[in-house]
C-alpha positions in Angstrom: 2.4 0.8 -3.1 5.8 -0.8 -2.5 7.7 -2.1 -5.5 8.3 -5.8 -5.8 12.0 -6.7 -5.8 12.9 -8.9 -8.8 14.2 -12.3 -8.1 17.9 -12.5 -7.5 20.0 -13.8 -10.3 21.2 -17.3 -9.7 24.5 -16.5 -11.5 26.2 -13.1 -11.7 26.5 -11.7 -15.2 29.7 -12.7 -17.0 30.5 -9.0 -17.6 29.1 -6.9 -14.8 30.3 -3.7 -16.5 28.4 -4.5 -19.6 25.3 -5.4 -17.5 25.6 -2.1 -15.7 25.7 -0.2 -19.0 22.7 -2.1 -20.3 20.7 -1.3 -17.1 21.9 2.3 -17.1 20.8 2.7 -20.7 17.4 1.3 -19.9 17.1 3.6 -16.9 17.8 6.6 -19.0 14.9 5.7 -21.3 12.6 4.7 -18.4 13.7 5.4 -14.8 11.0 3.1 -13.4 13.2 0.1 -14.3 15.2 1.0 -11.2 12.2 1.1 -8.9 13.4 -2.2 -7.3 16.4 -0.3 -6.0 15.0 3.2 -5.4 11.5 2.6 -4.0 10.3 0.8 -0.8 10.0 -3.0 -1.2 7.3 -5.3 -0.2 8.5 -7.4 2.7 7.2 -9.9 5.2 6.0 -8.8 7.6 7.1 -5.2 7.0 7.8 -2.9 4.0 11.5 -2.6 3.5 13.1 0.7 2.8 14.6 1.5 -0.5 18.0 -0.1 -1.2 19.2 3.2 -2.6 17.9 6.3 -0.8 16.5 9.3 -2.8 18.8 12.1 -4.0 17.2 14.5 -1.4 17.8 12.0 1.4 21.5 11.5 0.4 22.0 15.3 0.1 20.4 15.9 3.5 22.6 13.2 5.1 25.8 14.7 3.5 24.8 18.1 4.9 24.2 16.7 8.4 27.4 14.8 8.4 29.5 17.8 7.1 28.0 20.0 9.8 28.8 17.5 12.5 32.4 16.9 11.1 33.5 20.5 10.8 35.7 20.5 13.9 37.2 17.1 13.1 38.0 18.2 9.6 39.7 21.4 10.8 41.8 19.4 13.3 42.6 16.7 10.6 43.8 19.1 8.0 46.1 20.7 10.5 47.5 17.3 11.7 47.8 15.1 8.6 48.9 11.5 9.0 51.2 11.6 6.0 53.3 14.5 4.6 51.0 15.9 1.9 53.9 17.6 0.0 56.0 14.4 -0.1 53.0 12.5 -1.4 52.3 15.0 -4.1 55.9 14.9 -5.2 55.8 11.1 -5.2 52.7 11.0 -7.4 53.8 13.3 -10.2 53.8 10.4 -12.7 50.3 9.3 -11.6 49.1 12.8 -12.1 50.6 13.2 -15.5 49.1 9.8 -16.7 45.7 10.8 -15.3 45.9 14.2 -17.0 46.9 12.7 -20.3 44.0 10.2 -20.1 41.6 13.0 -19.2 42.8 15.1 -22.2 42.5 12.1 -24.6 39.0 11.3 -23.4 37.8 14.9 -23.6 37.0 15.0 -19.9 37.1 18.8 -19.7 34.7 19.3 -22.5 32.3 16.7 -21.1 32.4 18.3 -17.6 31.7 21.8 -19.1 28.8 20.4 -21.0 27.3 19.1 -17.8 27.4 22.4 -15.9 24.0 23.5 -14.7 24.3 27.3 -14.9 21.2 28.0 -12.9 22.4 25.7 -10.1 25.9 27.3 -10.2 24.5 30.8 -9.7 22.1 29.6 -7.0 25.2 28.2 -5.1 27.1 31.5 -5.5 24.1 33.4 -4.2 23.8 31.1 -1.2 27.5 31.5 -0.4 27.3 35.3 -0.7 30.1 37.8 -0.7 31.5 36.5 2.6 32.8 33.3 1.0 35.0 35.4 -1.3 36.2 37.8 1.4 36.9 35.0 3.9 38.8 33.0 1.2 41.0 36.0 0.4 41.6 36.9 4.0 42.5 33.3 4.9 45.0 33.2 2.2 46.6 36.6 2.8 49.9 35.1 4.1 50.1 32.9 1.0 49.4 35.9 -1.2 52.0 38.1 0.5 54.6 35.3 0.0 53.7 34.9 -3.7 53.9 38.7 -4.2 57.3 38.8 -2.6 58.5 36.5 -5.5 56.5 38.4 -8.2 57.6 41.9 -7.2 61.2 41.7 -8.3 60.3 39.9 -11.5 57.7 42.5 -12.3 60.2 45.3 -11.5 62.7 43.8 -13.9 60.0 43.5 -16.6 58.9 47.1 -16.2 62.5 48.3 -16.4 62.8 46.6 -19.8 59.5 48.1 -21.0 60.4 51.6 -19.7 63.6 51.5 -21.7 61.8 50.8 -25.0 61.0 53.4 -27.7 57.4 54.5 -28.0 57.8 57.2 -30.7 56.0 55.3 -33.5 53.1 52.9 -33.9 55.5 50.1 -34.8 57.5 50.8 -31.7 54.4 50.9 -29.4 53.2 47.6 -31.0 56.6 46.0 -30.4 56.4 47.2 -26.7 53.0 45.5 -26.3 54.3 42.3 -27.8 57.4 42.5 -25.5 55.1 43.1 -22.5 53.2 39.9 -23.3 56.4 37.9 -23.7 57.7 39.3 -20.4 54.5 38.2 -18.6 54.9 34.7 -19.9 58.5 34.7 -18.8 57.5 35.8 -15.3 55.0 32.9 -15.2 57.7 30.5 -16.3 60.1 31.6 -13.6 57.4 31.4 -10.9 56.6 27.8 -12.0 60.3 26.9 -12.2 60.1 26.0 -15.9 62.6 28.6 -17.0 
């Protein structure tokens, strides 16, 4: 049977965000409080569809639209309307502010706590090995360019390590510590922070 839509409020709540949290809290305890939005409604003369479609219906629509938009997406990313690099450079301060806010709010920890491990592995299984292989193959030009920058730095680091003494445990320990420091130095140079 279709749900009855509650009467519309004559006046919007003074604080819609607080009202949202109150309704969301109630829905967490009893999802049926949202039936007026998520179930078909009694209408006159027809039954009205749900105001908010089901999760399965939304996912199916997204999949259908993504399949239909594949070619347009490919064309669009190759012909952007604005220079993406210039926009990234211009938004450094915005990025830093957002990152600091996320760190302060513990966003990473909250995101990790919400990972559905079974779902993650189901997606990986559905993608299969071709997703990894295709990704690596597509980025081979980028990888070669990166390695052209890494190779001389790695050679310089190995030259330093090869010149070190390894005759005692203390000397070998020092070489391991130096190797770690050199790897950090390579990373800093690649990032342009040293």
